[in-house]
C-alpha positions in Angstrom: 117.8 93.9 59.3 117.9 95.5 62.8 119.0 93.3 65.7 116.1 93.0 68.2 117.8 90.5 70.6 117.9 93.2 73.4 114.3 94.2 72.8 112.1 92.2 75.2 108.8 93.3 73.5 109.9 92.0 70.1 111.5 88.9 71.5 108.4 88.0 73.4 105.9 88.9 70.7 107.8 86.9 68.1 107.9 83.8 70.3 104.2 84.3 71.2 103.3 84.6 67.5 105.2 81.3 66.8 103.4 79.6 69.7 100.0 81.0 68.6 100.6 79.6 65.1 101.2 76.1 66.6 98.1 76.4 68.9 95.9 77.5 66.0 97.1 74.6 63.9 96.0 72.3 66.8 92.6 74.1 66.8 92.4 73.6 63.1 93.0 69.9 63.5 90.1 69.8 65.9 88.0 71.7 63.4 87.7 74.8 65.6 88.2 77.1 62.5 86.4 80.2 63.5 88.2 80.9 66.8 91.5 79.6 65.3 91.3 82.2 62.5 90.4 85.1 64.9 93.1 84.0 67.4 95.7 83.7 64.7 94.9 87.2 63.3 94.9 89.0 66.7 97.7 87.0 68.3 100.2 87.6 65.5 99.1 91.2 65.1 100.5 92.1 68.5 104.0 91.3 67.3 103.4 92.9 63.8 102.4 96.2 65.3 105.1 96.1 68.0 107.6 95.4 65.2 106.3 98.2 63.1 106.5 100.6 66.0 110.3 100.1 66.1 110.6 102.3 63.0 108.0 105.1 63.5 107.5 108.2 61.5 107.1 110.2 64.8 106.4 109.7 68.5 102.7 109.9 67.8 103.1 107.1 65.2 105.0 105.0 67.7 102.3 105.5 70.4 99.6 104.7 67.8 101.2 101.4 66.8 101.7 100.4 70.5 98.0 101.3 71.2 97.0 99.0 68.3 99.2 96.2 69.7 97.4 96.7 73.1 94.0 96.4 71.4 95.1 93.2 69.6 96.4 91.9 72.9 93.1 92.4 74.6 91.3 90.7 71.7 93.7 87.8 72.0 93.1 87.5 75.7 89.4 87.3 75.0 89.8 84.4 72.5 92.2 82.6 74.9 89.6 83.1 77.7 86.9 81.4 75.6 89.2 78.5 74.8 90.2 78.1 78.4 86.6 78.1 79.6 85.1 76.0 76.9 84.9 72.3 77.6 85.4 71.5 73.9 88.6 73.3 73.3 92.2 72.4 74.2 94.0 75.1 76.2 97.7 76.0 76.5 98.5 77.6 79.9 101.8 78.9 78.5 100.0 81.2 76.1 98.1 82.7 79.0 101.3 83.5 80.9 103.0 84.8 77.8 100.2 87.2 77.0 100.3 88.5 80.6 104.0 89.2 80.3 103.6 90.9 76.9 100.7 93.0 78.4 102.9 94.2 81.2 105.5 95.4 78.7 103.1 97.0 76.3 101.2 98.9 79.1 104.5 100.1 80.7 105.6 101.4 77.3 102.3 103.2 76.8 102.3 104.6 80.3 105.9 105.9 79.9 105.3 107.2 76.4 102.1 109.0 77.2 103.5 110.6 80.4 106.4 111.9 78.4 104.0 113.1 75.7 102.0 115.1 78.2 105.2 116.7 79.7 106.2 118.1 76.3 
């Protein structure tokens, strides 16, 4: 297995996925199944796509996987926003700051990759 210790995107998305799993278990305990399922799917998909992007077939494949991770990130932000603003849901501020940090990394990677793609 490849060592990803020096890859901040992978490190942060794996930790975020683990934290999302814990949060979704809390939502399940409170019988908030619908949002829990959606949040678990989108929140862990960010890391799955980022992880998959580490072994791309091509530059285009890499960009595509990171774009999918970005879409899943935005969906996750939506579900977290709903949880934060609903009076009947618990909320974890740490997840909000983690998703912001991951977003900065993903959008920087996309910006850099797409600008290099346009130069070629």
